[in-house]
C-alpha positions as CSV (number, residue, x, y, z in Angstrom):
1,X,17.9,4.9,-3.1
2,X,16.7,7.1,-6.0
3,X,17.7,10.7,-5.7
4,X,14.1,11.9,-6.1
5,X,12.8,10.2,-3.0
6,X,12.7,13.3,-0.7
7,X,10.5,15.0,-3.3
8,X,8.0,12.2,-2.9
9,X,6.8,13.9,0.3
10,X,6.4,17.5,-0.9
11,X,2.6,16.9,-1.1
12,X,2.2,15.9,2.5
13,X,1.3,18.9,4.6
14,X,3.2,19.7,7.8
15,X,1.6,18.5,11.1
16,X,-1.1,20.8,12.6
17,X,-1.4,21.7,16.3
18,X,-4.8,20.1,16.5
19,X,-3.4,16.7,15.6
20,X,-5.6,16.3,12.5
21,X,-4.7,15.9,8.8
22,X,-6.9,16.6,5.8
23,X,-7.0,13.9,3.1
24,X,-9.0,13.1,0.0
25,X,-9.8,9.4,-0.2
26,X,-10.5,8.0,-3.7
27,X,-12.3,4.7,-4.1
28,X,-11.6,2.8,-7.3
29,X,-12.8,-0.4,-8.9
30,X,-11.9,-2.6,-11.9
31,X,-13.3,-5.6,-13.8
32,X,-11.0,-8.0,-15.6
33,X,-12.0,-6.6,-19.0
34,X,-10.6,-3.2,-18.0
35,X,-7.3,-4.4,-16.8
36,X,-4.3,-3.1,-18.8
37,X,-1.2,-5.0,-17.9
38,X,1.6,-2.4,-17.8
39,X,4.4,-3.7,-15.7
40,X,7.5,-5.0,-17.4
41,X,9.6,-7.5,-15.3
42,X,12.0,-5.6,-13.1
43,X,15.7,-5.6,-13.8
44,X,16.2,-7.1,-10.4
45,X,15.3,-10.6,-9.5
46,X,12.2,-10.0,-7.4
47,X,10.5,-13.1,-5.8
48,X,6.9,-12.9,-4.5
49,X,5.9,-15.4,-1.9
50,X,2.5,-15.9,-0.2
51,X,2.8,-15.8,3.5
52,X,0.3,-18.6,4.3
53,X,0.3,-18.0,8.1
54,X,1.9,-14.6,8.7
55,X,2.7,-13.7,12.3
56,X,1.5,-10.5,13.9
57,X,5.2,-9.4,14.2
58,X,6.0,-10.1,10.6
59,X,2.9,-8.2,9.5
60,X,3.6,-5.2,11.7
61,X,7.1,-5.0,10.3
62,X,5.9,-5.1,6.7
63,X,3.2,-2.5,7.4
64,X,5.6,-0.2,9.1
65,X,8.5,-0.5,6.6
66,X,6.2,0.1,3.6
67,X,3.5,2.3,5.0
68,X,5.3,4.7,7.5
69,X,6.5,7.1,4.8
70,X,2.9,7.4,3.5
71,X,1.5,7.9,7.1
72,X,-0.3,4.5,7.3
73,X,-1.4,4.0,10.8
74,X,-4.8,2.3,11.1
75,X,-3.4,-1.2,11.6
76,X,-1.0,0.2,14.3
77,X,-4.2,0.9,16.3
78,X,-5.3,-2.8,16.2
79,X,-4.5,-5.1,19.2
80,X,-2.4,-8.1,18.5
81,X,-5.5,-10.3,19.0
82,X,-7.6,-8.4,16.5
83,X,-4.7,-8.4,14.0
84,X,-4.1,-12.1,14.4
85,X,-7.8,-12.8,13.7
86,X,-7.6,-10.7,10.5
87,X,-4.5,-12.4,9.4
88,X,-6.0,-15.8,10.1
89,X,-9.2,-15.2,8.1
90,X,-9.3,-17.7,5.2
91,X,-10.2,-14.9,2.8
92,X,-7.1,-12.9,3.6
93,X,-3.9,-13.2,1.6
94,X,-0.5,-11.5,2.2
95,X,2.1,-11.6,-0.6
96,X,5.6,-10.3,0.0
97,X,8.1,-9.3,-2.7
98,X,11.8,-9.6,-1.9
99,X,15.1,-9.2,-3.7
100,X,18.0,-11.2,-2.3
101,X,16.1,-11.4,1.0
102,X,15.6,-7.7,1.2
103,X,12.0,-6.4,1.5
104,X,10.8,-4.9,-1.8
105,X,7.1,-4.5,-0.9
106,X,3.9,-6.4,-0.4
107,X,0.3,-6.6,-1.3
108,X,-2.7,-7.7,0.8
109,X,-6.0,-9.1,-0.5
110,X,-9.2,-9.7,1.4
111,X,-12.5,-10.6,-0.3
112,X,-12.7,-8.4,-3.4
113,X,-10.3,-5.7,-2.2
114,X,-6.7,-4.9,-2.7
115,X,-6.4,-3.7,0.9
116,X,-2.7,-2.6,0.9
117,X,-0.1,-2.3,-1.7
118,X,3.3,-0.6,-1.6
119,X,7.1,-0.7,-1.9
120,X,9.8,0.2,0.5
121,X,11.5,3.5,-0.3
122,X,14.7,1.7,-1.5
123,X,12.7,0.3,-4.4
124,X,10.5,3.2,-5.3
125,X,11.3,4.7,-8.7
126,X,12.8,1.5,-10.1
127,X,9.7,0.5,-12.2
128,X,8.8,-2.3,-9.9
129,X,5.4,-0.8,-8.8
130,X,3.4,-1.4,-12.0
131,X,4.8,-5.0,-12.3
132,X,3.9,-5.8,-8.7
133,X,0.5,-4.2,-9.1
134,X,0.0,-6.5,-12.1
135,X,0.8,-9.5,-9.9
136,X,-1.7,-8.3,-7.3
137,X,-4.4,-7.8,-9.8
138,X,-3.6,-11.2,-11.4
139,X,-3.9,-12.9,-8.1
140,X,-7.1,-11.2,-7.2
141,X,-8.8,-12.3,-10.4
142,X,-7.4,-15.8,-10.0
143,X,-9.1,-15.9,-6.6
144,X,-12.4,-15.4,-8.4
145,X,-12.9,-11.7,-7.8
146,X,-15.4,-10.2,-10.3
147,X,-14.8,-6.6,-9.4
148,X,-11.6,-5.6,-7.6
149,X,-11.8,-2.5,-5.4
150,X,-9.2,-0.4,-3.6
151,X,-8.7,3.1,-2.3
152,X,-5.9,5.5,-2.1
153,X,-5.5,8.9,-0.6
154,X,-3.7,12.2,-1.0
155,X,-0.9,11.2,1.5
156,X,0.1,8.1,-0.6
157,X,2.8,8.2,-3.3
158,X,2.0,11.1,-5.6
159,X,1.8,8.8,-8.6
160,X,-0.4,6.2,-6.9
161,X,-3.8,7.3,-8.3
162,X,-2.3,7.7,-11.8
163,X,-0.8,4.2,-11.6
164,X,-4.0,2.6,-10.6
165,X,-5.9,4.4,-13.4
166,X,-3.4,3.4,-16.0
167,X,-3.9,-0.2,-14.9
168,X,-7.6,0.1,-15.6
169,X,-9.1,1.1,-12.3
170,X,-11.9,3.7,-12.5
171,X,-12.8,6.2,-9.9
172,X,-16.2,5.5,-8.3
173,X,-16.1,8.2,-5.6
174,X,-14.0,10.5,-3.6
175,X,-14.5,12.1,-0.2
176,X,-12.6,14.6,1.9
177,X,-11.9,13.6,5.5
178,X,-9.9,14.6,8.5
179,X,-7.9,11.9,10.2
180,X,-5.7,11.6,13.2
181,X,-2.2,12.6,12.2
182,X,0.2,9.8,13.1
183,X,3.1,12.3,13.2
184,X,1.3,13.9,16.2
185,X,0.2,10.6,17.8
186,X,3.7,9.0,17.5
187,X,6.2,11.8,16.8
188,X,9.1,9.5,17.7
189,X,8.1,7.0,14.9
190,X,6.6,9.3,12.2
191,X,9.3,12.0,12.0
192,X,8.7,15.3,10.2
193,X,10.1,16.1,7.8
194,X,10.4,12.5,6.6
195,X,13.9,11.1,6.5
């Protein structure tokens, strides 16, 4: 794991007694003409597979392993039935990146949105992110997307917004919001400070 990983979380504020956390959510969009492919193939052999019929258990594992450090929790609130319905939607796609069977990361598309995108911590800082982002954008446009949208927030990787902008996404709006802090909801899962 890269040495700088602990510094990745310096921007996340400590939990508050009221169980809330302040974030700024930034919404971005891109048309194909604005796409700047930046990612060079990684030094590792990374294979991306589309999970045509992902199980709820597989999805929850991916979401947790990639998203927990960045305090993702919304899908944790969904029932198995609701999550199965979302995963079974014909307009939903899940693509998983692996190296020698080890989870590298994943991206999720639905309609014209890059819903989730991320890497496991073991692969952060190894120049895989821009390359995987290019694969996600490429797939979105191959699906017929005219304008790809996504959002990121101030709890995500500190370079996320910069990476999206370098790829050609433009900011369309930002808003400040207070969310439930998963570190307070599930302290046994979302440890503080992050390990």
